[in-house]
N, C-alpha and C positions, 0 to 999 in steps of 0.2 A: 420296375426292377431298380434297386438302389445302385448308384454309381460307385465305382471303386475309388479308393483314396487317390490314386494317380489321376483319374478322370476329374475328380473334384478339384484337385490341386491345379491341374491344367486349366480347368474352367475358371477358377478363381484368378489365376495369373492373367488369362486372356481378358477377363472382365476388368481387372485392375488397370491394364493398359488402355482399355477403351474408356474407362471412367476418368483416367488421368487427362486424356485429351479433351473430354467434355468439360471438366472442371477448369482447365486452363483458359477456356473461352470466357469463363465467369471470373477469372482472376483468382482462382482458388487452388489449393493443393488437395490431393487426396489424403485420406487419413494416414496411409503409409508414408507418403512424402513428408507429412508433418512430423512423424516420428523420426525420420531421417534428419530433419532440420533441428529438432529438439535435442537429440542424443548424439554423443560422440560417435563417429563413424564406426559401424560394425558392432556396436554394443547393444542394440535394441533386441530384446527377446520378447516375442509375442506370447500372450496367454489366451486361452480360449479360441485358438485359431480356427477351429472347425465349427464353432457355434454359429448356426445360420438363422433363417427366418422361422424355423419350426417345421418346414417341409423338407424332408430328407432328400428328396429328388430335385430340389431347387437350389440355385446358387444366388437367387435374386437378393437375398438378405445378407449374404456373406459380406462381412466387413463394414456393415452399416455403423458398427462401432468396433474399433481396433483397440485392444488393451495390451499392456505389457510393461516392461521395465528396461532400464539401461543406465548408462553412465553419462554424467555431465561433468567434465573435468575430473573424472575419477569418483564422482559423488553419485551414489545410488538414488535414482528417482523413478517413481511409478507414474504412468500416464494412461489416459484414454483419449481417443479422438473419434468424433463422429465423421461419417463420410456422406456428403450430400448426394453423391451419385448413386448410393444404394438406398432405395426407398426414401430418398430425400432425408436420410439420417433418422428415420423413424425409430422410436423407442419401443421395440417389441419386448415381450417377456424375457426372451433370451438375451437381448442386448442389455436390458436392465440388470440382469443377473451378472453379466460380465463387468459392468460398471461397478455394481455393489461389491463384487469380489475384489476388484483392483483397489477400491477405496479401503477395504478391510486389510488388504495386504500392505498397503502403504502405511496405514496406522500401526499395524503390528510390527513392522520393521522400523518405524520411527523415521520415515523419510518424507520428503516433499511429494506432493501429488499435483500433477498438471492435468487439467481437463479441457479439451478443445471442443467447443460447441458449434455445431453447424447442422441444424435440423429444421425442417419446415413444420414440424410438430409430430404429434403421435399418430399411430395407425387408427384411423377412425373406425375401420371394420372391427377393431378389438373392443369397441364400446368403452364402458367404464373402467375396464382393466387397464386402459392406457394411463388413466390418472393414478391408478393403483401402482403401476410400474414406476412412475416418477416419484410417487410417495415413498416407495421402497428405497430409491436412490437417495432421496432427501433424508430419510430417517437413518440410513446407514452413515451418511456423512455427519449427521448430528450426533449419533451415538458414539462414533469413533473419537477418541481423545487425541487429536493431533497436537504434537509439540513441534512440528515442522510446518512450513507454510503450505497452503493449498492455493493453487493458481488457476484461474479460469481464463481461457483464451476464447474470445467471441470472434470466430472466423466467418460466420455466416449468420443466418437468422436464428434468433434465440428468444422464443416468446412463451407467454403463459407460465405454466408450471416449470418449464425449463429455465425461464428467466429467474424464477425464484431460486431454483437449484443453483444456477451459476452465481447469483448474487450472494450466496452463502459462503463462497470461497473468499479467502483472505485478500487476494489480489485479483483484480479484474483488468484484462487487457483486451482491447478491441481493434480489429482491422478497419481502418477508415474506408478502404475500398469495398469491402464485402460484408462487414459485420453490422448487426442491429440487435438491440436488446429492448424488449417491450412487454407490457401486459396488454395494452390495447393495440390491435393491429393498425398499421400505418394508414390503411384506407379509411379507418374510422376516426382519425385524428384531424383536427382543424390545422394544427401545426405539424406538418409531416416530418419536420427536421428533428423532432423530439426524440425519435428512436435512433438517430444517427450518431456517429462516434463523437463528434465535437460537442454536440449538445449534451450527450451523456457525460462527457468529461467535465464540462462547465457546471453541470448540476450535481457532480460528485458521485455519480453512479458507477463510473469506472475509474481506474487509476492511471492507465496509460493508453494513449492512442498511437498505434503503429500504422505505417502507410499501407501495408497490405498483409495478407495471410502469413507469408513467410517471415516478415519482420515481426509480426505479433508472436509467432512461435519462438523466434530468437529472443524476444524480450522475456518470455516466460523462462527460458533456459538461463538467461542472465540473472534473473531474480534468485534462482536457486544458488547461484555462486555466492551470494551474500550469506548463505547459511552453510557453505561448504568449509570443512576444516582445512582444505588445501588452498583456499582462495588467497590467503596471505602470501603464499609463495610467489604470486604474480604481481605483488605490490612493490613498486620501486620508489620509495619516498622515505624521508627520515623523520622520526619523531622529534628530533632536536631542531628541525627547520624552524627558523623564526617566522612568526606570524606577522604579515605586513599590516601595519597600522593604517595604511592608505585606504584599505577597503572599508574602513569605518569612518572616513572623513566625509563631511557634508551630508547631503541627503542621500545616503548610500542605500543600495539594494542588498537585502540579506543573502541573496543568492551568491553575491561576490564573497561575502563573509564565509558562507558554508564551503564554497569551493576552495578558499584559502585554508580553512580548518581541516578538511578531509584530505586523505591521500589524493594526489593529483589525478583528476579525471574520474574519480570513483563515485561522485554523487549522482544518484538516480532519483529525480523528483517524481512524486505521486500526486495525482489530482492537481496538476499545475495550473489549470484555469479556473478552479473552484475555490471560493473563499480565499482570495489572494493575500489577505492580510496575515494568513498563517501558511507557512511552507512546511511540507512534510516530505520525507524521502529516506533513502538508504545510502550508506556510504561506508568507507573504511577509514579508520584513524589509526595509524601505525599498524596496519594489517588487521585491526580488530573491527569486525562488522558491527555497525550501529544503526539505529534509527534516529533520525533527526527531526525535531520539532522546533520551529522558530517563528517568532513574530517578525513580520516584514514591515519595517518602518516606512518603506517606499509606498505602501498602500495604507492610506488613512492613518498614518502614524502608528501602525501596528495594533490599532485598537481591535479588541476581541469582539466578534459578533457571534450570533447564535450558530451560524453555519461553520464559522471558523473553530468554535469550541467543539462542535460535534465532529468535525473533520479530525481535529487533534486527538479527541478522546477515543474515537474508533481506531485510530492508528496506534496509540499507546496501548490500548487493550490488546490489539493483535501482537504487538511487540512483547507484551507480558506473557502471552500464551506461548510464543515461540522463544521467549527468554533472550531477546536481543537487547543489549543495553540501550537506554534512551538518553540522547544528548539534547538538552533543551537550551536554546538561546533566547533570552528574554529582552525585549525592547518594545515596550508598549505604553502608550499614554493612558491606558485604561480600557473601558468598554464603550462600544457605540451606544449612544443615547438616542433612540428613535422609537416611534410607535411600532413600526414593522418588526424591529428587533425584539421587542417585548412579546409581540404576537407569535413570533417564531420560537419563543421559549429560551431566551438568553439565560435566565437563572437555571432552568432545567439542564441545559446543555453544559453550562459551566459546572454544575454539580456533577455531571457525568465525567467531565474532564478531571475534576478534583478526585473523584473516586478512582479513575483510571490510574492516576499518579500514586494514590494511596495504596493501590494493589501491587505496585512494583516490588516493594520489599516483601509483602505477604506471599508473593509468587516466587520468592527466591531470586529475583532479578535485580538489576542495578541501574543506576542513572546518574548523570552528571548535569548540573544546571549552571549556566553562566549568565549573569546579568551583564549584557554588553552595552546597554544604553539606559533607557528609563524603565522603571518598574514601579508603577503606582497603583494603589488600591487593591481590589480583589484579585486582579490579574497576577499580582506578585504572589499571592497564595496559591492560586490554582495552577500556575504554570511551573510545576515541579519544584515547589519550595521545600525547605528543610522541615517545615511544619507538617508536610504530608509524608515525610519519611524518606525523601530522596537521599541517596547515598552521599554525594558530595555536591557542594554548592559554592560557587565563586562569584566575584564581581570584578569587573575591570575598574581600574583606579579612577576613571572619570565617569563611572555610572552614577545614576541618581535613583535612590530607592526611598519610597515613603508611602504614607497612607493616602496621599492626594497629590495631584499635580501642583507644583509650587505656585503657579499663577492662580489656580483655582483656590488654593489654600489661603493665600493672603487676602483674596477677595472675601472668602467665607469668614475668615477671622477678623475682618474689618481693619486690616493693617495698611490698607492703601488710602492715605489721606490726600495724595496728589497723583492723579491719573497719569501725569507725565513721568512719574517715577515708579509706575507699577512694575515694569520689567526689572528695574534695579532692586525693588523691594522683594520681588519673587526670588531673584538670584541670591540675595543676602539670606533670605529665609531658607533656601535650599542648601546653602553651605552648612548650616547647622542641622537642619531637620531631614535632609535628603541625602546625606553623605553616606557613601559605602562604608566608611569607618564606623558610623553609628550602627549600621546594619550588622557589621562584624562584631561589634561590642555586645550587641544584643543576641548574637548567635544565629541571625538569619542567613549569614554566609560563613563558610569555613575560612576563606582567605580573600584578600584583595590582591589582584595580580596585574602586572603590566601587560599591555596589549600584545607586545612581542612574545610573551610567554604563553599565550592562550593555547596554541596547539600542543606545546610540550606538556603543559599542566593537565590538559584534558586527557592526553595520551597516557600520562603517568597514572592518572586516577583510574582510567579504564583497565590498565594493566594490573593495578593493585586489586581492583574489584573482581577481576576474573580469576584470581588465584585463590 
């Protein structure tokens, strides 16, 4: 005999309390707790609440996936969260339908989507239909034309087809304490650490590592704030604030430059330990949310490698789809010259980066590029140049811009007669051939600006471009 609604509800509540205690021992939250962390208090509304495992007299499958929507700082967001305590988060037909439905709802409403992954895998008893279930979820995500971000939170195991599904999301966040992402099970790997959080970040497979499940869910909510129309209300900084030239002195780190450029405390770096010569992340400039791509001079003179070009290209492509402005800071001696870089496809990945920047205008989006140091060779072209259609381009007054590094150029042109004067010869050549003034005269940059004006000029350009 089927249970009444009140009996099912009581059974579900009892099971929720029991599962919460079980998960706490593993350092995890239940699906419902995750929703409470992600959304503003009291705003979460569940959908498909009574969709179970397929057995009308059983509550074992209840809540294996919880779906719904709510508010993050007044911003509508949809989400689903797997619950490991229910059939180990298995993807049954019913649970797949719930996930596909919430994906479609988010796409239709034009809002962000957060998916929390925590599953030991599919229900083996369901046979091949388990793969079909995940295929449905994957095809639904692919078919939906999201113009807002999709964010995957890896709070527990996420393997096989589920790993493919999670990797399709724009942003990937993983819990160091309990998350793992893999195609090959850990037991079959020689290096067991490859599926763990820090290795995944270093290899560029996730964007952010959080200490635990709760922190990972909070990071997902925080990313949504960069897309909220109300986020600027919480920014307390001035567009007219002078940019400190001190952060560009000596062998500087571009992180200091970025933090000085953006509104105070607003920079969120992505893939921080992967391809360190390129820095990517989100920030606000005068309350305007932006994506930032920057060469990092502190790492191999900012030289572009295959992994760095791919990292930047994937990020710019995602910004294009969600139409967030791209701010690019260029300071690079060129490209890394080594066999392993060629094998990894330097030319192919740089082509992808050039294509990503070329698509900015085609997608109705915008970008601002500033040469803050050196810009030599092909890197000058592919890192958001005017040639690729970038909206506004500037150079600091002490920047050096040219087809080749001055030291290499004078050697190549045979202008060094005395090796003891090689440095002086290169400097003299650079004054004429690598001057930002020459670049401005030829239209490669729109203006040459003083360092102290950097923040104000970028902010003014962004304001103009969004109107």
